[in-house]
C-alpha positions as CSV (number, residue, x, y, z in Angstrom):
1,M,36.9,24.8,6.8
2,S,34.6,21.8,6.2
3,G,36.5,20.8,3.0
4,T,39.8,21.0,5.0
5,F,38.9,19.3,8.1
6,V,35.4,17.8,8.6
7,P,31.9,18.8,7.8
8,L,31.3,21.8,10.0
9,D,28.7,24.8,10.4
10,L,30.4,28.2,10.4
11,I,28.9,31.7,11.4
12,A,31.2,34.7,10.7
13,H,30.9,37.6,13.3
14,E,32.3,40.3,10.7
15,G,30.2,42.9,9.1
16,V,31.8,42.2,5.7
17,S,32.6,39.1,3.8
18,P,35.1,37.3,5.9
19,V,38.6,37.0,4.6
20,G,40.8,34.0,5.7
21,T,43.6,31.6,4.6
22,I,44.2,28.0,5.2
23,T,47.4,26.2,4.0
24,S,47.6,22.5,4.5
25,R,50.4,19.8,4.3
26,R,50.3,16.0,4.7
27,L,52.7,13.8,6.7
28,G,51.5,10.3,6.2
29,P,48.0,10.3,7.9
30,L,48.8,13.6,9.6
31,Q,47.3,16.8,8.0
32,I,48.9,20.0,9.3
33,S,46.8,23.2,8.5
34,E,47.9,26.8,9.2
35,V,44.5,28.8,9.3
36,E,44.1,32.5,9.9
37,A,40.8,34.0,10.1
38,G,38.4,36.7,11.5
39,P,36.1,36.2,14.4
40,Q,33.8,33.3,13.8
41,T,31.9,30.3,15.6
42,V,32.6,26.9,14.3
43,S,30.3,23.8,15.6
44,R,30.1,20.2,14.8
45,S,26.6,18.9,15.3
46,R,25.3,15.3,15.2
47,R,23.9,16.1,11.7
48,R,27.3,17.0,10.6
49,I,28.9,14.0,12.3
50,S,26.8,11.8,10.3
51,Q,27.9,13.3,7.0
52,G,31.6,11.8,7.9
53,G,34.9,12.5,9.5
54,A,34.0,11.0,13.1
55,E,37.3,9.1,12.8
56,F,39.6,12.3,13.3
57,L,41.0,13.9,16.3
58,T,42.1,17.5,15.8
59,V,44.8,19.3,17.9
60,T,44.5,23.1,17.6
61,L,47.8,25.1,18.7
62,Q,46.8,28.7,19.2
63,H,49.2,31.4,17.9
64,L,47.2,34.6,17.9
65,G,43.9,35.4,19.6
66,T,41.5,33.6,21.7
67,A,39.0,30.8,21.4
68,R,36.6,28.9,23.5
69,L,36.2,25.0,23.0
70,T,33.1,23.4,24.4
71,Q,33.0,19.7,24.2
72,D,31.9,16.7,26.5
73,G,30.4,19.3,29.1
74,R,33.4,21.3,29.6
75,Q,34.9,24.4,28.4
76,A,38.3,25.4,27.6
77,L,39.5,29.0,26.9
78,V,42.7,28.8,24.9
79,G,45.2,31.7,24.2
80,P,48.5,31.8,22.4
81,G,51.0,29.3,23.2
82,S,48.4,26.8,24.4
83,F,46.4,24.0,22.5
84,T,43.2,22.0,22.7
85,C,42.0,18.6,21.4
86,S,38.6,18.0,19.7
87,D,37.0,14.7,18.9
88,A,35.2,15.0,15.5
89,G,33.1,11.8,16.6
90,R,31.1,13.9,19.1
91,P,29.3,17.5,19.0
92,Y,31.7,20.3,19.8
93,E,31.7,24.2,19.3
94,R,34.7,26.4,19.1
95,D,34.0,30.3,19.5
96,Q,36.5,32.5,18.2
97,P,35.6,36.3,19.1
98,E,38.4,38.0,17.6
99,H,40.9,37.6,14.6
100,V,42.8,34.4,15.1
101,R,45.8,32.4,13.9
102,F,46.3,28.8,14.7
103,T,47.7,25.4,13.5
104,A,45.5,22.4,13.4
105,F,46.7,18.8,13.3
106,R,44.3,16.2,12.2
107,L,44.9,12.5,12.5
108,P,42.9,9.3,12.9
109,K,41.9,8.6,16.4
110,A,42.8,4.8,15.9
111,A,46.6,5.7,15.5
112,L,46.6,6.7,19.1
113,G,45.6,3.4,20.3
114,V,43.3,4.4,22.8
115,T,39.4,4.1,23.1
116,D,36.9,6.8,22.6
117,D,36.1,6.9,26.2
118,E,39.8,7.2,27.1
119,L,40.1,10.2,24.7
120,R,37.5,12.2,26.6
121,A,40.2,12.7,29.2
122,I,41.7,15.5,26.7
123,T,38.6,17.0,25.1
124,G,37.4,20.3,26.1
125,T,40.6,21.0,28.1
126,V,43.1,23.4,27.4
127,F,47.0,22.3,27.6
128,N,49.7,24.5,28.6
129,G,52.4,25.0,25.9
130,S,55.3,25.9,28.1
131,S,56.0,23.1,30.5
132,G,55.4,19.3,31.2
133,T,54.2,16.7,28.7
134,S,52.1,19.2,27.0
135,G,54.8,21.5,26.6
136,L,56.8,19.1,25.0
137,I,54.1,18.1,22.6
138,A,53.5,22.0,21.9
139,G,57.2,22.2,21.1
140,Y,57.4,19.2,19.0
141,L,54.2,20.1,17.0
142,N,55.4,23.6,16.4
143,R,58.7,22.4,15.0
144,L,57.0,19.7,12.8
145,A,54.6,22.1,11.5
146,A,57.9,24.5,10.5
147,Q,59.6,21.8,8.8
148,A,56.9,19.7,7.4
149,A,58.1,20.7,3.8
150,D,61.5,19.3,4.3
151,F,60.4,15.8,5.2
152,D,60.5,12.9,2.7
153,P,57.5,10.8,2.7
154,G,58.8,7.9,4.8
155,T,60.2,10.4,7.4
156,G,56.8,12.2,7.4
157,H,55.0,9.0,8.0
158,R,57.1,8.0,10.9
159,L,56.9,11.5,12.4
160,A,53.0,11.5,12.1
161,L,53.1,8.1,14.1
162,T,55.3,9.8,16.8
163,T,52.7,12.4,17.1
164,A,50.1,9.8,17.8
165,D,52.3,8.3,20.4
166,L,53.0,11.5,22.3
167,L,49.2,12.1,22.4
168,A,48.6,8.8,23.7
169,V,50.9,9.5,26.5
170,L,49.0,12.7,27.2
171,V,45.6,10.9,27.3
172,R,47.0,8.3,29.9
173,E,48.6,11.0,32.0
174,R,45.4,12.7,32.3
175,Q,43.8,9.8,33.2
176,G,46.5,8.9,35.7
177,L,47.1,5.7,34.0
178,R,51.0,6.3,33.7
179,G,52.8,3.2,34.3
180,A,49.4,1.1,34.9
181,P,48.8,-1.9,32.9
182,D,46.7,-1.2,29.7
183,Q,45.6,-3.5,27.1
184,H,46.8,-1.2,24.4
185,A,50.2,-0.6,25.6
186,P,51.9,-3.7,24.2
187,Q,50.6,-2.7,20.6
188,A,51.8,0.7,21.1
189,A,55.3,-0.4,22.4
190,R,55.6,-2.8,19.5
191,G,55.0,0.0,16.9
192,M,57.5,2.2,18.6
193,L,60.1,-0.5,18.8
194,A,59.8,-1.2,15.1
195,R,60.2,2.5,14.4
196,I,63.4,2.4,16.5
197,E,64.8,-0.7,14.8
198,D,64.2,0.9,11.6
199,Y,65.9,4.0,12.7
200,I,68.9,2.0,14.0
201,L,69.3,0.1,10.7
202,R,69.4,3.2,8.8
203,H,72.1,4.8,10.9
204,L,73.9,1.7,11.7
205,G,77.4,2.8,10.2
206,E,77.5,5.9,12.4
207,P,79.8,5.5,15.5
208,D,77.9,7.9,17.6
209,L,74.7,5.9,17.5
210,S,73.9,5.9,21.4
211,P,71.1,5.1,23.3
212,T,70.7,8.8,24.1
213,R,70.6,9.8,20.5
214,I,68.1,7.0,19.5
215,A,65.9,8.2,22.5
216,E,66.1,11.8,21.5
217,A,65.3,11.0,17.9
218,H,62.0,9.3,18.9
219,H,61.2,11.8,21.9
220,I,61.1,9.3,24.5
221,S,63.3,8.8,27.7
222,V,66.4,6.7,27.6
223,R,64.8,4.6,30.5
224,Y,61.9,3.7,28.3
225,L,64.3,2.8,25.4
226,H,65.9,0.4,27.5
227,K,62.5,-1.1,28.7
228,L,61.3,-1.6,25.2
229,F,64.6,-3.7,24.3
230,H,64.5,-5.5,27.7
231,A,60.9,-6.8,27.0
232,E,62.7,-8.4,23.8
233,G,65.3,-10.1,26.1
234,T,68.2,-7.9,25.2
235,T,69.6,-4.3,25.4
236,V,69.7,-1.4,23.0
237,S,73.6,-1.8,22.7
238,R,73.6,-5.5,22.2
239,W,70.9,-5.3,19.5
240,V,73.0,-2.6,17.7
241,Q,76.3,-4.5,18.1
242,R,74.5,-7.8,16.8
243,E,73.3,-5.8,13.5
244,R,76.8,-4.2,12.9
245,L,78.5,-7.7,13.4
246,E,76.2,-9.4,11.0
247,R,76.9,-6.9,8.3
248,C,80.6,-7.1,8.9
249,R,80.2,-11.0,8.7
250,R,78.5,-10.7,5.4
251,E,81.3,-8.2,3.9
252,L,84.1,-10.5,5.1
253,S,82.5,-13.6,3.4
254,R,82.8,-12.1,0.0
255,P,84.9,-13.8,-2.6
256,A,88.6,-13.2,-2.8
257,R,88.2,-10.7,-5.7
258,T,86.0,-8.4,-3.8
259,M,87.7,-8.6,-0.4
260,R,88.2,-5.4,1.7
261,A,90.6,-4.9,4.5
262,V,89.2,-6.0,8.0
263,S,89.6,-2.5,9.4
264,A,87.7,-0.8,6.5
265,V,84.8,-3.3,7.0
266,A,84.8,-2.4,10.8
267,H,84.8,1.3,10.2
268,Q,82.1,1.1,7.8
269,W,79.9,-0.3,10.2
270,G,80.3,1.9,13.1
271,F,83.2,0.1,14.9
272,V,85.7,2.7,16.2
273,S,88.3,0.3,18.1
274,P,89.6,-2.5,16.0
275,S,90.5,-4.6,19.1
276,H,86.8,-4.2,20.4
277,F,85.7,-5.4,17.0
278,S,87.8,-8.3,17.0
279,R,86.9,-9.5,20.4
280,S,83.2,-9.2,19.8
281,F,83.5,-10.8,16.2
282,R,85.2,-14.0,17.9
283,T,82.7,-14.1,20.8
284,T,80.0,-13.9,18.4
285,Y,81.1,-16.3,15.4
286,G,84.0,-18.5,17.1
287,M,86.9,-17.2,15.2
288,S,88.7,-13.8,14.6
289,P,87.5,-11.6,11.5
290,R,90.7,-12.3,9.6
291,E,90.4,-16.1,10.3
292,W,86.8,-15.7,8.9
293,Q,87.9,-13.8,6.0
294,A,90.6,-16.4,5.2
295,T,88.3,-19.3,5.6
296,A,85.9,-17.6,2.9
297,R,89.0,-17.1,0.7
298,L,89.8,-20.6,0.3
299,R,86.6,-21.5,-1.5
300,P,84.4,-19.7,-3.6
301,A,81.0,-19.4,-2.4
302,A,78.3,-21.1,-4.0
303,P,75.2,-19.5,-5.5
304,G,73.1,-18.4,-2.5
305,E,76.0,-19.0,0.1
306,A,77.1,-16.3,2.4
307,G,80.3,-17.7,3.6
308,P,81.5,-19.8,6.6
309,S,78.8,-21.6,8.6
310,T,77.6,-19.1,11.4
311,V,78.7,-20.3,14.9
312,G,77.0,-19.0,18.0
313,T,73.9,-17.4,16.2
C-alpha cells in the first residue's frame, strides 16, 4: 500500500496473513489503482507525512464493502457507489472493517489549482456517486478506470487534467464559490481553453465538430464553452471557421503542379456547403477561392512563401 500510494501504516484485522491485490495504471500525472483487500486500518501520521507524498490527493471510489475516513476533524462513512477524498499532506485514517474493493485515483494537488485550505472542503466527506456534480465525477472516474489501458499517452495526459478540473469544480461547489471571482479561475480557464483548442485542431476536418460535441468531449456545459471563447473576443464557431479557412487558404496556395479542386479542399477541412465556403473565404481574404487559386497559379511561390498576400487577417 505504501509503495503504491504514499507512506502509510497498515493494521490487518484478519486472523491469518492478509491476501490482497493492487493493479495500477498511469495516465500522465494520474495514477489509477484497483484494490481488493481484507479488513484493515490504514493511517497517515505526521511521521509518515515527513517521509514524502504530501503533494498528493487521493480520490477513493468504493465498489464493495464499507469504510470510514477520518480527516480534518470529520468522519465519512462510505459505501458502494460513493467516494471520498483524502489529502496526503495532513493526517488521516481509513478504517475498513470488512472485505473491500475500491479504485483509488492519486494525482498532484497542484493540478487542481486550489489552495490546501480550499481543499479541506472535500476531505473527510462522503460524496454521492449517483447524482449532481459528484455523480458526474463518479461516472467519469468509473469509465476512465475501465478504459485506462486503451488511451495513448497524449490522450491519457489530457484526461488526467480533465479529472483535476472536475475535482476543482467540486471543491468550489462545496465552498459555495461557484460563479464567484477566484484568483485561480483565470489559470484554470486558460488550461481548459488550450485543451479545447488542441482538440478542435485534431478534429478540424470533421463536419460534425459542433459546440455540443466539443463541450461533451471535455465534460463541460456548452454555456461554459461559449464563455471561454467569449473571454478571448470570439465565439467557438468563428474560431473553428477561422482555422478551417486558414488551412484551405494554404492548400489553395500550392504550386500549379500540386493544386487540387476547390471543392475537395473545402471538403477536407470540414465545409459541407460549397456556397457557404465560398462566401466565408471571400469575406476573410477579399477574393473567391478560385480567384485565390488562380492568382497562386500565375507565379511560382518563392521559398518560404505561402501564396498571395493575406487580406483581412
